C-alpha positions as CSV (number, residue, x, y, z in Angstrom):
1,X,0.0,0.0,0.0
2,X,1.2,3.5,-0.7
3,X,1.4,5.9,2.3
4,X,-0.3,9.3,2.1
5,X,1.9,12.3,2.6
6,X,1.6,14.1,6.0
7,X,0.2,17.1,4.2
8,X,-2.9,15.3,2.9
9,X,-6.1,15.2,4.9
10,X,-7.0,11.7,5.9
11,X,-10.2,10.5,4.3
12,X,-11.2,8.2,7.2
13,X,-11.4,10.0,10.5
14,X,-10.2,8.4,13.8
15,X,-13.7,7.6,14.9
16,X,-14.4,5.7,11.7
17,X,-11.2,3.6,12.2
18,X,-12.4,2.8,15.7
19,X,-15.8,1.8,14.5
20,X,-14.3,-0.3,11.7
21,X,-12.1,-2.1,14.3
22,X,-15.2,-3.1,16.2
23,X,-17.0,-4.3,13.1
24,X,-14.4,-5.9,10.8
25,X,-14.5,-8.4,9.3
26,X,-17.8,-10.0,10.2
27,X,-20.4,-7.2,10.7
28,X,-21.9,-4.6,8.4
29,X,-22.1,-1.1,9.7
30,X,-22.1,2.7,9.0
31,X,-18.9,4.6,8.7
32,X,-17.9,8.2,7.6
33,X,-15.4,9.6,5.2
34,X,-13.9,13.0,4.2
35,X,-13.3,12.3,0.5
36,X,-13.9,15.7,-1.1
37,X,-15.4,16.3,-4.5
38,X,-12.7,14.6,-6.5
39,X,-11.9,15.5,-10.2
40,X,-11.6,11.8,-11.0
41,X,-15.2,11.1,-9.8
42,X,-17.2,13.7,-11.5
43,X,-19.8,12.6,-14.0
44,X,-17.8,14.0,-17.0
45,X,-14.6,12.2,-15.7
46,X,-16.5,9.0,-15.2
47,X,-18.1,9.1,-18.6
48,X,-14.7,9.6,-20.2
49,X,-13.3,6.7,-18.1
50,X,-16.1,4.5,-19.2
51,X,-15.3,5.2,-22.9
52,X,-11.8,3.8,-22.3
53,X,-12.7,0.6,-20.4
54,X,-13.3,-2.8,-22.1
55,X,-16.8,-4.2,-22.2
56,X,-15.9,-6.6,-19.4
57,X,-15.4,-3.7,-17.0
58,X,-18.7,-2.0,-17.4
59,X,-22.2,-3.0,-16.6
60,X,-25.3,-0.9,-17.0
61,X,-29.1,-1.4,-17.4
62,X,-32.4,0.1,-16.5
63,X,-32.6,1.0,-12.8
64,X,-36.3,0.4,-12.3
65,X,-35.9,-3.3,-11.7
66,X,-37.4,-5.7,-9.2
67,X,-35.2,-6.5,-6.2
68,X,-35.0,-10.2,-7.1
69,X,-34.7,-10.1,-10.9
70,X,-32.9,-13.0,-12.5
71,X,-29.7,-11.9,-14.4
72,X,-31.0,-13.3,-17.7
73,X,-34.2,-11.1,-17.4
74,X,-32.3,-7.8,-17.1
75,X,-33.0,-5.7,-20.2
76,X,-30.8,-3.2,-22.0
77,X,-31.4,0.5,-21.5
78,X,-30.6,1.2,-25.2
79,X,-27.7,3.6,-24.5
80,X,-23.9,3.4,-24.4
81,X,-22.2,3.4,-21.1
82,X,-20.9,7.0,-21.6
83,X,-24.4,8.2,-22.5
84,X,-25.8,6.4,-19.5
85,X,-23.5,8.2,-17.2
86,X,-23.9,11.6,-18.8
87,X,-27.7,11.5,-18.7
88,X,-28.0,9.6,-15.4
89,X,-30.3,12.4,-14.1
90,X,-33.1,11.3,-16.4
91,X,-32.5,7.9,-18.0
92,X,-33.7,5.8,-15.1
93,X,-30.6,3.6,-15.2
94,X,-27.9,2.0,-13.1
95,X,-24.2,1.6,-14.1
96,X,-21.0,0.3,-12.6
97,X,-17.4,0.8,-13.7
98,X,-15.4,-2.2,-12.6
99,X,-11.7,-2.5,-11.8
100,X,-10.9,1.1,-12.1
101,X,-7.5,0.3,-10.6
102,X,-6.5,-0.7,-14.2
103,X,-6.1,3.1,-14.8
104,X,-3.1,4.6,-13.1
105,X,-4.8,7.7,-11.6
106,X,-7.6,5.7,-10.2
107,X,-5.3,3.0,-8.8
108,X,-3.4,5.7,-7.0
109,X,-6.6,7.0,-5.4
110,X,-7.6,3.4,-4.4
111,X,-4.3,2.6,-2.9
112,X,-4.2,5.7,-0.8
113,X,-7.6,4.9,0.6
114,X,-6.8,1.3,1.4
115,X,-3.5,2.4,2.9
116,X,-5.5,4.3,5.6
117,X,-7.4,1.1,6.5
118,X,-4.5,-1.4,6.5
119,X,-3.6,-1.0,10.2
120,X,-7.1,-2.1,11.1
121,X,-7.4,-4.8,8.4
122,X,-4.0,-6.6,8.5
123,X,-4.1,-7.8,12.2
124,X,-7.5,-9.3,11.6
125,X,-7.5,-10.9,8.1
126,X,-3.9,-10.5,7.0
127,X,-2.5,-8.8,3.9
128,X,-4.9,-6.8,1.7
129,X,-4.9,-8.9,-1.5
130,X,-6.3,-8.1,-4.9
131,X,-7.3,-4.4,-4.3
132,X,-10.1,-3.3,-6.7
133,X,-12.3,-0.3,-7.1
134,X,-15.8,0.1,-8.5
135,X,-17.8,3.2,-9.2
136,X,-21.6,3.1,-9.2
137,X,-23.7,5.7,-10.9
138,X,-27.5,5.5,-10.4
139,X,-30.6,7.4,-11.5
140,X,-33.2,8.5,-8.9
141,X,-35.2,5.6,-7.5
142,X,-33.0,2.9,-9.2
143,X,-32.5,-0.5,-7.6
144,X,-29.4,-2.7,-7.5
145,X,-30.9,-6.2,-7.2
146,X,-30.4,-8.6,-4.3
147,X,-26.9,-10.2,-4.5
148,X,-23.7,-10.9,-2.7
149,X,-20.0,-10.2,-3.4
150,X,-16.7,-12.1,-2.5
151,X,-14.7,-9.1,-1.4
152,X,-14.3,-7.1,1.8
153,X,-15.8,-3.8,0.8
154,X,-16.4,-0.2,1.9
155,X,-18.9,1.8,-0.1
156,X,-18.3,5.6,0.0
157,X,-21.3,7.7,-0.9
158,X,-20.2,10.8,-2.9
159,X,-23.3,12.3,-4.4
160,X,-27.0,11.8,-3.8
161,X,-28.4,9.3,-1.3
162,X,-29.3,5.6,-1.1
163,X,-30.2,2.9,1.4
164,X,-28.2,-0.3,1.7
165,X,-30.3,-3.2,2.8
166,X,-28.0,-5.9,4.1
167,X,-28.6,-9.3,5.6
168,X,-26.2,-11.4,7.8
169,X,-23.4,-13.1,5.9
170,X,-23.3,-16.8,6.2
171,X,-27.0,-17.2,7.2
172,X,-28.6,-19.8,5.0
173,X,-32.1,-18.3,5.5
174,X,-31.0,-15.5,3.1
175,X,-28.5,-17.2,0.9
176,X,-28.5,-21.0,0.9
177,X,-25.2,-23.0,0.7
178,X,-26.2,-24.1,-2.9
179,X,-26.3,-20.4,-3.9
180,X,-22.7,-20.0,-2.6
181,X,-21.6,-23.1,-4.4
182,X,-23.2,-21.9,-7.6
183,X,-21.5,-18.5,-7.4
184,X,-18.0,-19.8,-6.5
185,X,-18.1,-22.1,-9.5
186,X,-18.8,-19.4,-12.0
187,X,-22.4,-18.4,-11.4
188,X,-23.9,-14.9,-11.3
189,X,-23.9,-12.8,-8.1
190,X,-27.7,-12.2,-8.1
191,X,-29.6,-14.2,-5.5
192,X,-33.2,-15.6,-5.4
193,X,-35.4,-13.1,-3.5
194,X,-38.2,-13.9,-1.1
195,X,-40.5,-11.2,0.2
196,X,-40.2,-12.9,3.6
197,X,-36.7,-11.6,3.9
198,X,-38.0,-8.1,4.6
199,X,-37.6,-7.1,8.2
200,X,-34.5,-9.2,8.9
201,X,-32.1,-6.8,7.3
202,X,-30.0,-3.9,8.5
203,X,-30.9,-0.7,6.7
204,X,-28.0,1.7,6.3
205,X,-28.9,5.1,4.9
206,X,-26.1,6.8,3.0
207,X,-25.6,10.5,2.1
208,X,-22.4,12.2,0.9
209,X,-19.8,11.7,3.6
210,X,-21.3,8.4,4.7
211,X,-19.9,4.9,4.1
212,X,-20.8,1.4,4.9
213,X,-18.6,-1.6,5.7
214,X,-19.9,-4.8,3.9
215,X,-18.7,-8.2,5.0
216,X,-17.7,-10.9,2.5
217,X,-20.8,-12.5,0.9
218,X,-23.3,-10.5,2.9
219,X,-26.6,-10.5,0.8
220,X,-27.8,-7.0,0.0
221,X,-29.7,-4.8,-2.3
222,X,-29.6,-1.0,-2.8
223,X,-32.4,1.5,-3.3
224,X,-31.4,4.9,-4.6
225,X,-32.8,8.1,-3.3
226,X,-34.6,10.9,-5.3
227,X,-31.4,12.3,-6.8
228,X,-28.7,10.9,-9.0
229,X,-26.1,9.0,-7.0
230,X,-22.3,8.4,-7.3
231,X,-20.7,5.8,-5.0
232,X,-17.1,4.5,-4.8
233,X,-16.6,0.9,-3.7
234,X,-13.1,0.1,-2.4
235,X,-12.5,-3.6,-2.0
236,X,-9.8,-6.2,-1.2
237,X,-9.5,-9.9,-0.7
238,X,-7.9,-11.8,2.1
239,X,-6.6,-15.3,2.6
240,X,-9.7,-15.8,4.6
241,X,-12.0,-14.8,1.7
242,X,-10.1,-17.0,-0.7
243,X,-10.3,-20.0,1.6
244,X,-14.1,-19.4,2.0
245,X,-14.5,-19.4,-1.8
246,X,-12.5,-22.6,-2.1
247,X,-14.5,-24.3,0.6
248,X,-17.7,-23.6,-1.3
249,X,-16.2,-24.7,-4.6
250,X,-15.1,-27.9,-2.9
251,X,-18.6,-28.4,-1.6
252,X,-20.0,-28.0,-5.1
253,X,-17.6,-30.8,-6.3
254,X,-18.8,-33.0,-3.4
255,X,-22.4,-32.3,-4.2
256,X,-21.8,-33.4,-7.9
257,X,-20.6,-36.7,-6.4
258,X,-24.0,-37.1,-4.7
259,X,-23.0,-35.9,-1.2
260,X,-24.7,-33.1,0.8
261,X,-21.9,-31.2,2.4
262,X,-22.6,-28.7,5.3
263,X,-22.2,-25.0,5.0
264,X,-18.5,-24.1,5.6
265,X,-17.8,-22.4,8.9
266,X,-17.7,-18.6,8.7
267,X,-14.1,-18.4,9.7
268,X,-12.5,-20.5,7.1
269,X,-9.4,-21.5,9.0
270,X,-11.6,-24.3,10.3
271,X,-12.2,-25.4,6.7
272,X,-8.5,-25.6,6.1
273,X,-8.5,-29.3,5.0
274,X,-11.2,-28.8,2.5
275,X,-9.6,-25.7,1.0
276,X,-6.2,-27.4,0.7
277,X,-7.9,-30.4,-0.9
278,X,-9.6,-28.1,-3.4
279,X,-6.3,-26.4,-4.3
280,X,-4.6,-29.8,-4.8
281,X,-7.4,-31.1,-6.9
282,X,-7.3,-28.1,-9.1
283,X,-3.5,-28.4,-9.6
284,X,-4.0,-32.0,-10.6
285,X,-6.9,-31.0,-12.9
286,X,-9.3,-33.3,-11.0
287,X,-11.9,-30.5,-10.9
288,X,-12.5,-27.5,-13.2
């Protein structure tokens, strides 16, 4: 991680680092940040960035979607990614720019932010592996459907408002082990939705200056407020998160053999034998 110079204002205040230390890595919760209006994160800058990214690094679609829509049912909004961002005020869409760290200026920003968090993160989950950044641009009232993600994640709200609805990670009532196995063997991140899930979530409102810590694989959906929104997601992986992924992939292989493996424990050091076995099997090309 790069260190910020002493002259620069720290984006995460001391009270946020204290709060993160109490939550990380297992619990979601609200945080705060002092990231100012940044020239790299304006709508014009993001539209220009979007034009340079390959198709695999952009995703966009209409934002007025059901919470539990299937990936194959998501329609196109009929615009280019740059047009989507430039007209986000009125086009009723949702867009994400993925892996912005592939562009030098954005990587520098990401690494500075993660550098502030490293003293909290490293003692708990080890080295911050595979740093990645994502920018979300959303029209008023848009929905990001119910899904989960494999990274440790902090979402910083920069413009507009939204509410993050997040359910406990590792609770099979909200994401069954088979959904984890499907995802960790190449499936889509979206999850089956049930209206009965409502009421069991933690709702975290976000306005500019607010942030939220999201645990690995915590199911969630996002409802945007009544103004266009820009959010920056800073993420990293850990040996823990990779072991958890491998344990689910190993379970998927066992299930294909007719077994019914249990959900891996939330702290994957206890699934060490299974994850080592999965790594060996992959090296020997016994599984794909």
